[in-house]
N, C-alpha and C positions, 0 to 999 in steps of 0.2 A: 697546659696545665694552668697558665695565667688565663686563658680563654674560658677554661672550664670553671675557673674559681668566679671569673666575672659573671658568667651565666647563673651559677648559683646565688650570688649575690643579688643579681636582677631578680631572680626568682623569689628569694626572700623579701627583697623591697616590694615587688609586686603583691605578694600574698600579705604583707603587711598593709599596704595601701587598701587592698580589697577589703581586708578586716576592718579598717578605719572606717571605708565608705559604708559598710554593712551596720557599724555601730551608729554612724551618722544618720543613716536612713532610720534607725529605730528612734533615736533622739528626736529628730525632727517629726516624725509621726506622732510621737508623745506630745510634743509642743503643740502641734497643729490639733490634736484632739482636745488638749487643755483648752486652747484659744477658742474653739468652736463651742465647747460646752457651757462657757461661762462668759459673762460679760465682764471682761478683765480689764482693768485700769491699765493705761499705757506704761506706767512705771513698772508695774507688776509683770506685764507682758514683756518688757525689756529685760528685767531680771531673770525670768525663766528662759529667755533666749540667750542669756549670756554664756551659758556652759556649752551648748551645740554650737554656738557661733564661734567660741573660742576654739573648739575642738576641729571645726572645718577650717578655720584660719591656719592652725597647726598643720593639718593636712595639705593645704595649699601651699605652705611653706616647704614641706617636704617633696611635694610632688606638683609643682606649679603648672605643670602641662596637662594635668588631669582635669578634663572639661567637668566631669560629674561633680567634683568637689566644688567647682565654682557655680555649678547648678544648684546644689543643695544650699550653698551660700544665698543664692538668689532667692530660693524658696523661703528661708528664714527671714530675709529682708521684706519679702512680701507679706509675711505673716505679721511682721512689726508695722506693716502700713507704709513702708518706704518704697513706693512703686518706682521712682527713679533709679534708686539703687539697685533694685531687683533688675530692672530692665538693663543695666550697665552690667550686671553679673551674668545674665542670661547671654548677653552678647559675648562677652569673655569666654563663657563655657562652649557656645557655639563655635567661636573662632578656633578654639583649641581642638576640639573633637566634634566636628559637625555631624558625624555618623553614629556617635554613642547614643544608644536607645534610652538611656537614663536622662541625658540632656534633652532629648526630644520630647520624652513623656513629661518631664517636669516642666519645660517651656509650655507645652500644650496645656498641661493643667492650669498654670499660671494664667494663660490667656483665657481659658474657659472661666475661672474664677473671676478674673478681671472684668470680663464682659457680663457676667450673670450678676455681679454686684452693682454693675453701673446701669442696671435696667430701669432705675428710678429715672423719671423724666425732669429735665430741668425746668425751673420755674417759669410760668408763662407770663408774659408782660404785652401791655397793648390794650387797645380797645375792645378786643374780643378775645379774652383769655382762654375761653373754651376752643376756640379755632387754632389759636396759637399752640395750644396744648396738642391738638391733633397733628399739627405740623412737627412739632417736636418729638411726637410719637414715632413718625415716619423717619424722621432723621436719625433718632436714637436706635430705631429698627434696623436701619441701613448699616449703621456702625457696628451694631451687635452681629448682624449677619456676617460681616467681614471678619470679626473677630472670631466667632465660632468656626468659619471655614479655615482661619489660620491655625486653631488649635487641633481641628480634624486633620489638617496637613501634616502637623507634628507627630500626632497619633499615628497617621498613616506611614510615615517615615519610620517611627520607632518599631512599628510592626513588621516592616520589611526586614528589619535587622534582628527582631526577636518575636516571630510570629505567634509564640505561645504565651505572650506576655498578657496574663489575665486582666492585670491592673489596667493596662493600655487599653485593652479591648473594652473593658467596663467604662473608662472614662471617655472613650470614642463614642460609645452609645450614648452617654448623658450629653455629649457636645451635639450629637446630631439630634437629639430631642429637643434640646435648647433651640437649635437652628430651625428644626421644623416648626416649632411654635411661633418663631419669628416670620417664618415663610407664611404661616397661617394668618398672622396678624396683618401682614403686608398682601394678602390676598393671593399668595403663592399656592403651590400644590405641595404639601409635605409628604406625600404617600411614599415616595421611594425613600425618603429619609427615615420615617418611621419604620420601615420594613428593614433597612440596614441597621437601625439602631437594635431592633428586635434580635437580628441575626449576631450582633456584637454581644448582647446580654447573654444569649444562649451559649455562644462560644466561651465567654467569661466565666459563666457559672460552670460549664464542663471542665474548665481547668482550675476550679477551686475558689472562685471569687463568689462568696455566699450572698453579698449584697445585690449581685446581678439578678437572682431570682426575684427578689423583691422589686426590683425596677421592672422585670419583665411582667410581674403580676400588675404593676401600676399600669404599665402600657397597655396591657389586656383589658383592665377596668374601663380605663378612659376610651377605648375602643369598642366598647360595648360587649367584650367576650367575658361575661361575668362569671360564667361556670369555670372557665379555665383560670381566671383571676382568683376566684374563691379557692380552687384547689392549690394554687401556688402559695397564695398567703396562709392557708392552713398548714402547708409543708414547711414554711417559714417559722411558724409557731412551735411545730413538733421538733423541728431539727435544728434550729439555730436561735439560741436563747437571746443573743444581742439583737436579734431582729423581731423578736416575739411581740413586743409592746407595739411598735409601730405597725406590725402586721395586724394585731387584733383591732387597732383603729381602722385600718384599711379594709377589714372584714366588714365593719359596719358601714363604711364608706361605699363598698361595693353594693350593699343593699340599697343605700340611698340613691346611688346612680342607676340602680335597676329600676327603681321607682320613678326616677326623674324620665327614664326612657320610655315608660309607660305613660307619662305626662308630657305630650309633645310641646305644649304652649310654654313649658319652662325654657326651652331652648331659644324660643323667641324673645322671652323676657330676659334672659342672660345676655342675649346678644345686644338688646336695646340697652341694657345697663352699661355695656362696654361702649357703645356708641355715644351714650350721654356723656360719660367720663371723658372721651375723645372730643366732645364739642359738637359732634354731629347731631344736632338736636331733632331736626326733621325727620332724619333716618330712624332715630330713637323712637319718636313718638309712632312713627309707622309701624316699628318693630312691636311696641307695646300693645298697640291696637289689633295687629295681626294675632298676638298671642291670646288676646281676649275672644278674638273670632274663634280661633281654634278650640279654646276652651267652651265656648258656648256651643260649638258644633259637637263636641264630646259629650257635654251634658245632656244634650238632646237624645243621645243614644244610651244613656245610663238608666238602668232599672230603678225603682224607688229606693230599694234596699241600697243600692250602690251609691246613688245621690246623697242619701243620709249619711252613709258612712264617709264619704269623701268630703262632704261639707263640714263634717265634724273633725276631719283631719287638721291637726295643728299646723301640719306642714302646708297644706294648701291654703288654709286661712292667712298664714304669714306671708307665703309668696304672693298671694293675690292682693293682700294689703299692700305690700311693698311695690308691686307693679302699679296699683292705682295711685299710690302716694307718688311714684315718679311721673306718672302720667299728669297727676295735678300740678306738679313742680314745672313741667314742661309746657302746660297750658298757662301757668302763671308767667313764665319767661316769655312766652309769645305774647303776652298782653291780653289773654282772653279770661278774665276773672269769672264769667258766667259759666264758663266750662270747668274752671279749676276748682271752684268752691264745691259743687255737687260731687265732683271726683274725690276731692279729698275727704269729705264727709263719708262717702261710701267706704274708703279706705279705712277710716277710723272705726266703722262699724265691723269691719272684718277682724281687726286686730288692734291691740293697745299700741299708742305711741306716747313717747315723753313729751310733755308740754314744752319743756325748756328747749328740746331738740328742734321741735316744730318752729317755735318762737324765733329761734336763732339761725334758722336755715335761710341763707342769703337768696336761694331760688325763689322763696316766697316773699321777699321784700316788697314786690310790687303789689301785693294784697294788703299790706299793713294799713293803707290810707282807707281802705274800702270799710264801710260800715258792717259789713259781715264778718269782718276778721275776729272781733272779739267773742262773738257767738260761736265761731268755729272753735277757737281755743277752749271755750266753756266745755266743749264736747270731751276734752280731753282729761277733765278732772275726775 
């Protein structure tokens, strides 16, 4: 009799804790949505977090061994920017219930956000800031790869215990895409990761996670599978109102990417821009020159009608001008003004530039003492 009563009380208590956890999840989701949608002052964020944090503390007081409660507390602390407190709370959660899918999923998501947010590179110092920046990029990339792998490991563990968890599948797909981008940046092979992410998004969507369809379409668009991407974005617009606005933007982006795929010189110019930002100036210059060679080769095969149409295209004019301007900057940095000036003049003929922007561009500082500099600026009026 006493044993049966004790069992009933435990069941009532467990049901109460489960209900409180469900309410906690909804409250934290609301907080997260509010924080992400607006630039919220720290004080306003703390005030908004007070209610869910108080409810979580009450839950922990009632069920101190419940790891999920500690994980939700960590989630709130992370949203408040209290990363050290979040780390301690996640450690408490994992210590109490290391097999709880909620604990594993939330910790994985925290790791994913933490590394995605820290992709900004540290300030470069020293004699060659561009070279230091390149070194910092590699170091930051290695750190991020370790972080994304940790997040994926948490999602893997959560999915072993809860294989149908659509949210964990979706989040693991995102983590894999982030890791794939790091691999690509560091000259690795992201192919397997992208394929695994695609499988995760398909499984997540089949289990009710609508945003996974948009991510799947984005992945297809970036891979050049434009017809698939268009069909998926159109489905987002038709069937999922909350995804419609961003899906419409992506439908336009698909056509831009399709056009870019038909313009192979753009890939060289984009890669050159990345190399220039990373401080690899010689490689950037070679990339820009390679892009112009590809463009020249393509132009040779255009009909007169196509040449007229393409040269009138605002997109090509702006991209060509930008590539010429970057090449002019690289020539100036290399101390070759006789190459820099005509290259910059050609850039200005293709598209307009703001005089103040050119005057204040530090890459062109080496040209300021040259008597040709004032005449170059006059062309921007």
